[in-house]
C-alpha positions, 0 to 999 in steps of 0.5 A: 367351354373355351372351345365352345365360346371361340366357336360361337365367335365365328360369324354366322355363315362363315367357314369354320376355321377348325374344319379348314385351318388353311391360310386365308387370302381375302378379296373384297370386291367394291362394285358400282351398281349406280344407275349409270351401270344399267343395261349391258354393263351390269349384265357383263359385270354379273357374268364376270363375277360368276366367271370369277367363282367358276375359275377359282373353283377349278383350283383345289388350294384356292377353294380352301384359301381365297375368301371373297366379299362383295360391297355394292354402291349405292347405297353402300350394301354388304352383298356378301361377307367373307366366304371361301369360294364354295360358299360364295354364292353371288346374287344377280346385281341390279342398279339403283341410286348414286355413287357413294364411292368414298363410303364404299371404300371405307366399308371395304377397309373396315371389313378387311381389318375386322376379318384380319382380327378374326384370323388372328383370334383363331390362329389362322395365317393370311395373305395380304388382302386385296380390295378391288374397286370397279366404278364407271363414274365419279363419287357423289360423296366425300372421298378424301377420307377414303383416299387417306385410308388407302394411302395409310393401308398401302404404306402399312402393307395392310392391303393392296388396293386396285381401282378399275375404271369402266367407260365414264369413270373419272380417272383423275379422281381414281388417281387421287384415291389409289396409290397404284395407277388405276386401270381403265377397262377396255369396253365391257371386258369384265369377264376377262378382268375377272379371269385375270383376277382369279389367275392372280388369286390362284398364284398368290394362294399357292405360295406361303403367306408373305411370299413375293408374287409377281402379278400377271400383266393386265393384258387383253382387258385394259386400255394401256 
């Protein structure tokens, strides 16, 4: 009976921990889909997300261990909850609304905390989660709380937060929010960025949880 109850607690549509007891490497993508991302930027972003999945699918361990979730803003929407790569099916994103960046970050932090709780309840070990923010503007909502959540989470080693600024992004505000220096994307090189991200995820997921990993330098896709 207990087994039945614990199985029922697994969120609908997520991967069954009993079938796949591998340690998990969660990654949340916080993607700016505000009006200013219309046209070529959103097309390139969509292509980048597809590339992310394709690259990860080529790595046997990563397909079992990496879990991807997507939050878009605005308005803040959970496009995809955590799924391992084979069950991650990103839909074509379009643009609408403003840039509630603070609320999107808070949503991502909450999702990571909830997922870690689910891992613990099912005896699944996990790697430090990654939260990736991609934006081309400035927040249209209050972001100080989100900045505090990032600082506290990084200090407690609860997750790693990366801020990527597309052309037009307010890099000064991103510096306020992110403990790590935000990185400016070169042009619309989303595909190259997601190739770097997938290579980084493959490296992390090939080690044991808690192992030290030296990340690849952000060369080729960033303005240094």
